C-alpha positions, 0 to 999 in steps of 0.5 A: 447780891441784894444791897439796897441803894441807901447802903450804896450811897452811904458807903460812897458818901463815907468811904473816906471816914473813920470807921470806928466813929461811924459805927459809934455814930450809927445811921438813922436810915433803917434801909442802910445795911450799917454792918456790911457798909462798914466792912465795905468802907474799911475794906476799900480803905485797906484796898487802896494800898493792898489791892489797888486794882480793887480799890479803883473798880466800882461795885467791888464787894469786900470781905470782913476786916480780918479777911482783908488783912489776911488776904494776898496783897496785888504784889504778892498775887501778880508775882504768882502769875508772873511765876506761872508765866515763866513755867508755861505759855498761859495763854493756852493753859487752864488754871484751876484754884481749888481753895478759891476763898474770896478770890483775891489771888484767882482774880490777879492770877487768872487773867491771860489764861485760856481758861480759869476755874475757881473752886469754893465750898462756901455758897456765899463766897461763891457769890461774892466771888461771881459779882467781883469777877463781873466787876473786874471784867474777867471773861475767861473764868468759871466759878464752882460751888463745891469742895476742892478735893472732891473737885480733884478726885473728879477730875483725876478720875475723868483723866483715868477714864480717858486718855483724851481728857485734854482734848482729842486734837493735838493742840488740845492734848498739849494744853497745860493745866496748873493747880493752885492751892492755898491751904487754910492754916487754922484748925477747927477751933481757929487756932493758927497751925503751921505744919503742912499736915495740919493744914486744910485741905491735906496737901500731903494726903492729895499730892499724888492726885495733883502730880497726876492731874497738873503740869504745874502745882503751886502751893501757897504756905505760911511764912512761918513754915519750915520750908525744908521739911515741907519740901522733904514731905512733898517730894518723898515717895514720889508715884512710880509713873512720875520719875522726877519732880522739878521743886522750886521754893519762892520766899516772897517778902514785901517791904522787907516783911516775909509774906508767904512761901510759894512751892511749885511742883512741876512733875516730869518723866524721863522723856521730858528731861535728861537722865542725868537730871532724872538721877538727881531728884535732890535739888531745889531752885530757891528764889528770894523775892523782896520788892525789886530785889531777887536772889536765886540759887540751887540748893541740894536738899539733903546737904548743908553748905557753910558760909565764908567767915571773916578770917581775921580780927575785925580792925579799922573797917573804915571805908569798908562796906557791911551788908544786911540780908533782907527778910527772904534770905533770913527766911530761907537761911541761905547764908552760905550761897549768899557769901559764895555768890558775892565772895563776901564773908559773914562777920561770925557764924551766928551774926548773918552781917556780911562785909566787903571792901567794895559795894554790891549794888545787886546785894539782896538787902541793905548796904552800908558804909562802915564809918567806924568800929569800936568795942564796948570800952566806954572811952573808945565808944565815946570817941567813935561816937563823938557828934552822934546824938541819935542813931538807929540801933540794931542788935544781933547775937548780942546780950543787950536789946536795942532799947537796953543799948540805946538807954546806955548810950544816951542816943535818941532813936532816928537819923542817918546813922546806924549802929550794928552791935553784934558778936565777932569772934567772941568780942562784942563790937559796934559798927558805925554806919551810914546807908549807902543811899544817904552817903556821897 
């Protein structure tokens, strides 16, 4: 990379300053590449929270601001590596990233792999990635400037030509190949797309080759995607040489914001697994992650389970607990599995709040003490809200918005009280709560 010393000094001197102010002020030194410098300053400022390892490494080159906002965080990238370590011994495996991009996921995932291959068709991105890999001291990586699909075609051809592709000795033959893809979710006009078949590359079109070449396929997808449909498409009409595919769906959230879906396909043959498992190719392992919260279950693709529902009228629930699922649970839609796992009913079919008579510390979401329950009757509400001047209001399955309700109740925002307003068995109710963490 041809970066002038003046540009480097400018970045180091000004990287704590406001980028917009720097852009307006400009720089009199013509040797400073100002657009590049501004990208680097803004990139480093974003990386301090999103990619701390990059921010702590001198010499990293950052992409433009939009790309930095869209790239994976260090937390989600490391989670991908953790997933792969559960599936195989990565110190004896090869990682192939067919959609390398700026290399954030690759740089985090590739560590501890025996060998890792980064494939990217944009030559400029490849040069930036090579530079960053050197700065990050990644010793085991290979950067390839080429089309990921073409690379896969070549890999498949080589494996067909020689059964000893992975090596002639037994140790080499048993080495695992892991393929990672992060399909682009924008069309040729730059418009966002969410369906699997509209992404680039077309994962459905190359699925059979992926399963032929890889022992594990990991696909990163938009959290907006319908994961049920994606799984159906990816596991339909499997090639005859692959009798079964173990499928996992990981819904990954950070700070209760759903960031990405990971679909992992692990092709297996009847020699690998018991016949009873081969006969049932409809079960999916579903894992919901939100920071340190984890909920794991197994579901059947074509079967719908019903959650436990409150079988009585909501009365004086003081001393009970309200449970609010995190973003990953909400995205996954596994409300029945959650209620059955913890033996707690939902307040109503469309409410997705759970209630119990004791605390559940491992519940994947937020937990609250119920202080009072009220109808929307003005006198009752006034009595139940006595002494409360501010509260956090959450509305679900209710005709008014939180803003409208706050105005009607004349409450300020914030504080340590929470009002959950919803509909239970056709009746509008207000649950006055306090976070378990704040309660004695």
